[in-house]
C-alpha positions in Angstrom: -18.5 2.7 24.4 -14.8 2.3 23.5 -14.0 3.4 19.7 -11.6 0.9 17.9 -8.8 1.8 15.6 -9.9 -0.9 13.3 -13.2 -3.3 13.1 -13.1 -5.9 10.2 -16.5 -7.6 11.7 -18.6 -4.9 11.5 -17.9 -4.8 7.5 -18.0 -8.6 7.0 -21.5 -8.6 8.8 -22.8 -6.1 6.0 -21.6 -8.0 3.3 -21.6 -11.6 4.9 -24.6 -13.4 2.7 -22.5 -12.0 -0.5 -19.6 -13.2 0.7 -21.0 -16.8 1.6 -22.6 -17.1 -1.8 -19.4 -16.3 -3.4 -17.3 -18.7 -1.5 -19.6 -21.4 -1.8 -19.8 -20.9 -5.6 -15.5 -21.6 -5.4 -16.1 -24.7 -3.1 -19.0 -26.1 -5.5 -16.7 -25.6 -8.3 -13.7 -27.0 -6.3 -11.9 -23.9 -8.1 -9.2 -23.6 -5.5 -6.0 -22.6 -6.7 -5.9 -19.6 -9.9 -8.8 -20.8 -12.1 -11.7 -19.2 -13.4 -12.5 -17.3 -10.1 -9.3 -15.6 -10.3 -9.5 -15.0 -13.8 -12.5 -13.0 -13.2 -11.2 -10.9 -10.5 -8.3 -10.2 -12.5 -10.7 -8.9 -15.6 -12.8 -6.7 -13.0 -9.7 -5.3 -11.4 -8.0 -4.0 -14.3 -11.1 -2.5 -15.7 -12.1 -1.0 -12.4 -8.6 0.6 -12.2 -8.2 1.5 -16.4 -5.3 -0.4 -16.7 -4.2 -2.7 -19.5 -3.9 -5.9 -17.6 -3.6 -7.4 -14.0 -2.3 -10.6 -12.7 -3.2 -11.4 -9.1 -0.5 -13.3 -6.5 -0.8 -14.2 -3.1 0.2 -11.5 -1.5 1.2 -7.7 -1.9 4.8 -8.6 -1.0 5.1 -11.3 -3.4 3.8 -8.8 -5.7 6.5 -6.2 -5.8 8.8 -9.5 -5.6 7.8 -10.5 -9.5 7.8 -7.0 -10.4 11.1 -6.7 -9.9 12.1 -9.6 -11.8 10.1 -8.4 -14.3 11.8 -5.2 -14.6 15.0 -6.8 -15.0 16.8 -5.8 -11.7 19.7 -8.1 -10.9 21.9 -8.7 -8.3 24.1 -5.8 -7.4 21.7 -3.2 -8.9 20.5 -0.1 -6.8 16.9 0.5 -6.2 15.6 3.4 -4.2 12.8 3.1 -2.0 11.1 5.2 0.7 12.4 4.8 4.3 8.9 5.4 5.6 7.4 2.8 4.4 5.9 -0.9 5.4 9.0 -3.3 5.3 8.0 -5.3 2.5 8.7 -2.7 -0.1 12.4 -3.1 1.2 11.8 -6.7 1.4 11.3 -7.4 -2.5 14.5 -5.5 -3.5 16.3 -7.7 -1.1 14.6 -10.6 -2.6 16.1 -10.3 -6.2 19.8 -9.6 -4.3 19.2 -6.3 -5.4 20.7 -3.7 -2.8 17.9 -1.0 -1.6 18.4 2.7 -1.2 16.8 4.7 0.9 15.3 8.3 0.3 13.9 10.3 3.0 10.2 11.6 2.8 9.0 14.9 2.6 8.7 17.3 5.7 5.0 17.7 5.4 3.4 15.5 3.0 5.3 12.2 4.3 5.6 10.9 0.8 8.8 10.3 -1.1 11.1 13.2 -1.2 11.7 13.6 -5.3 14.9 16.1 -4.2 16.4 13.4 -2.1 15.8 10.7 -5.0 17.9 12.5 -7.6 20.4 13.1 -4.5 20.7 9.1 -4.0 21.0 7.9 -8.1 24.2 6.3 -8.9 26.0 4.4 -11.9 24.5 1.4 -10.2 20.6 2.7 -9.8 18.1 0.5 -12.1 14.8 1.5 -10.2 12.7 3.4 -8.1 9.8 2.2 -5.7 7.5 5.0 -5.0 4.6 4.3 -2.3 1.4 5.9 -2.2 1.9 5.9 1.6 -1.6 6.0 3.8 -3.6 5.9 0.8 -2.2 9.1 -0.4 -0.4 9.7 -4.0 3.1 10.4 -3.9 4.5 13.1 -6.2 4.2 11.4 -9.3 5.2 13.7 -11.7 8.5 14.7 -10.5 9.5 11.3 -9.5 8.8 10.0 -13.2 10.6 12.8 -14.7 14.0 11.9 -12.5 13.4 8.0 -13.5 12.9 9.0 -17.0 15.8 11.4 -17.3 18.2 8.6 -15.9 16.7 5.8 -17.7 14.9 4.2 -14.6 12.4 2.1 -14.1 9.2 3.0 -11.6 6.8 1.0 -9.8 4.4 2.1 -7.6 3.4 0.5 -4.4 -0.3 0.9 -4.1 -0.4 -1.5 -1.3 -2.5 1.3 0.7 -4.0 3.1 -2.5 -6.8 1.5 -3.8 -8.7 4.0 -5.7 -6.2 7.3 -4.8 -6.1 9.5 -7.7 -3.2 11.5 -9.1 -4.3 14.6 -11.0 -7.7 12.9 -11.3 -6.3 9.6 -13.0 -6.0 6.2 -10.5 -2.6 5.2 -8.9 -1.0 2.4 -10.4 -1.2 3.1 -14.0 1.7 6.0 -13.7 5.1 3.5 -13.9 5.7 0.6 -15.7 3.7 -1.5 -12.5 1.6 -0.6 -9.7 1.4 -3.4 -7.0 -1.2 -3.9 -4.6 -1.9 -5.5 -1.6 -5.1 -7.4 -0.3 -4.0 -7.9 3.1 -7.6 -7.8 5.3 -7.5 -4.3 6.6 -6.5 -2.7 3.7 -9.2 -0.7 1.8 -9.9 -3.5 -0.8 -9.1 -6.6 1.6 -9.0 -10.0 0.9 -10.1 -12.5 4.5 -6.5 -14.0 4.1 -3.5 -13.1 2.2 -3.6 -11.6 -1.9 -2.2 -9.0 -3.8 -1.9 -8.0 -7.7 0.3 -6.3 -10.4 -1.4 -3.9 -12.8 0.5 -2.6 -15.6 -0.2 -1.1 -19.1 2.3 -3.5 -20.7 1.3 -6.8 -21.4 4.6 -8.6 -21.5 5.1 -7.5 -17.6 2.0 -9.1 -16.8 2.8 -12.2 -18.5 5.8 -12.6 -17.1 4.5 -12.2 -13.9 1.6 -14.9 -14.5 4.5 -17.6 -15.4 6.3 -16.9 -12.6 3.7 -17.2 -10.0 3.0 -20.1 -11.5 6.6 -22.0 -11.1 7.7 -20.5 -14.2 5.3 -22.1 -16.2 2.9 -21.3 -19.0 2.2 -25.3 -20.2 2.0 -27.3 -17.6 5.0 -29.4 -16.6 6.9 -27.2 -19.0 9.0 -24.6 -16.9 10.7 -22.3 -18.7 12.8 -20.5 -15.9 12.9 -20.7 -12.2 9.8 -19.9 -11.0 7.6 -19.5 -7.9 4.5 -20.6 -6.0 2.4 -17.2 -5.6 -0.7 -18.2 -6.8 -3.8 -16.3 -5.6 -6.6 -19.2 -4.3 -10.3 -19.3 -5.8 -11.8 -18.3 -2.6 -9.8 -14.8 -1.8 -10.6 -13.9 -5.5 -13.9 -14.1 -5.1 -14.2 -12.5 -2.0 -12.4 -9.7 -3.9 -14.9 -9.7 -6.5 -17.5 -9.1 -3.8 -15.6 -6.0 -1.8 -14.4 -4.6 -5.4 -18.4 -3.7 -5.7 -18.2 -1.6 -2.6 -15.0 -0.2 -2.7 -15.8 3.5 -4.4 -18.6 3.6 -1.4 -16.2 2.4 1.2 -13.1 4.7 0.0 -16.1 8.0 0.1 -17.0 7.3 3.7 -12.7 7.1 4.5 -12.7 10.8 2.3 -16.0 12.0 5.0 -14.1 11.0 7.8 -10.9 12.3 6.8 -12.8 15.4 5.8 -14.1 15.9 9.5 -10.8 15.3 11.3 -9.1 17.5 9.1 -11.7 20.3 9.3 -12.3 19.6 13.0 -9.0 18.9 14.7 -7.6 22.2 15.6 -5.0 21.8 18.8 -2.1 23.3 17.5 -0.2 20.5 19.4 -1.3 18.4 16.6 0.7 18.1 12.9 -1.6 16.8 10.1 -0.2 15.5 6.8 -0.3 18.0 3.8 -2.9 17.4 1.2 -1.4 18.8 -2.1 -4.3 19.9 -4.4 -3.2 17.2 -6.6 -3.8 14.1 -4.3 -7.0 12.6 -4.0 -6.2 10.0 -1.2 -8.5 7.3 -0.1 -7.2 7.3 3.9 -6.3 3.6 4.4 -4.6 5.4 7.5 -5.5 9.0 9.3 -1.5 9.9 10.8 -0.6 12.3 13.1 2.5 13.7 14.6 3.2 15.2 17.9 5.8 16.1 20.0 4.8 13.8 22.9 3.4 10.6 21.0 3.2 8.5 23.8 1.3 11.3 26.1 -1.2 11.5 23.2 -1.8 7.7 23.1 -2.3 7.2 27.0 -4.7 10.5 26.5 -6.5 8.8 23.8 -6.7 5.6 26.0 -8.5 7.1 28.8 -11.1 8.8 26.4 -11.8 4.9 25.3 -10.0 5.7 21.8 -7.7 3.0 20.5 -4.6 4.2 18.3 -1.7 2.7 16.2 1.6 3.2 14.9 2.5 3.2 11.3 5.7 2.9 11.6 7.8 3.2 14.6 11.2 2.3 12.8 11.9 3.5 9.9 13.2 0.7 7.2 17.1 2.0 7.0 17.3 1.7 10.7 15.6 -1.8 10.6 18.5 -4.8 12.3 17.6 -6.6 9.1 19.4 -3.6 7.2 22.3 -2.8 9.4 24.5 -4.6 6.9 23.9 -1.5 4.6 25.3 0.9 7.2 22.9 3.6 7.7 23.1 5.4 11.2 20.5 7.6 13.1 20.4 10.9 11.5 21.0 10.0 8.3 17.2 10.7 7.1 15.6 13.3 9.4 12.4 13.6 8.4 11.6 9.9 8.0 13.1 9.4 11.5 10.8 12.0 12.8 8.1 10.6 11.5 8.5 7.5 12.7 9.1 8.8 16.2 6.2 11.6 16.5 3.5 9.8 14.6 0.1 8.1 15.8 -2.4 6.7 13.6 -6.2 7.7 14.6 -9.6 5.3 14.1 -10.2 5.0 10.2 -12.7 2.7 8.7 -15.7 3.3 7.1 -17.8 1.9 9.7 -17.0 5.0 11.7 -19.9 6.6 12.8 -20.1 10.4 12.9 -20.8 10.2 16.6 -17.9 8.2 17.2 -16.0 10.6 14.7 -16.8 13.4 16.8 -15.8 12.1 19.6 -12.5 11.4 18.5 -11.9 14.8 17.2 -13.4 16.5 20.7 -10.3 14.0 22.4 -7.9 15.1 20.0 -8.8 18.8 20.8 -8.8 18.4 24.7 -5.2 17.2 24.6 
């Protein structure tokens, strides 16, 4: 049988009864937009990560957008973001009419490069968004040191890193705010769209809760221009159920990654370097090779599905052509984009399937 890149059906089958019961409660209470189920999830999520508080919103993109507003980013400001990330990281900067300044990644960890961040700072720089790419923490201490030296805000994009730890502590609580996505394929995924911001500073969370609700803290009193970015009750109920399983699912991802890392010995394949201070949760397991298409075809013939994350770096996207970046500006990010392949990674993969992937990789 073929091995899928991802399979949400298996996970749903395992928790179907819990999910249907949770959704039924929301429907019985008609608590569809915001309300007690969202509040319960916010409390549980903040407690799980040891954060002061959380604000649930309708997507990870909205989480980043509102976090930048809460941080006070204004039109004309510059915000440094990694070039190798999903485009939503950069959208958030554009949405507040600030300018994304793209930084390269480290050649081995593939996370944002602190030295390049330092090189990109100008008198207009106001913040840094660091992405815990593929579920592996970036070098937070070095980035935080740069941010503090220059008086910059730090937002952690944790969209792929639910439960990842840096030096023993959950990511999301090191900077001013941590932003999460609950897109269905994430380690903690909704049955639709969803996101959240966590922070140890209640003022940020209070502002985001107002912004997501049409700029209103009291019904029909709108204190500022706001948005309709609330999380709905059904997604909150689903996420509350799945949060109880997250640690076990992450542990299985770690087990699979451990097998991949110890079993793949092909010198044509390069693995992401994992520093000793990083405890990833392996949202994705990405490798690079010189002839990506050849590897993808080889795995396809073996009945193994793959994916690409991400084949065009942000600075070379057509939407950002006006910023003037050219091919060659960020060589590590560009190499990664042109040579990366994502292998099957989801908790329900069996050891037999993992062994088949390893054998096929070594046969390449």
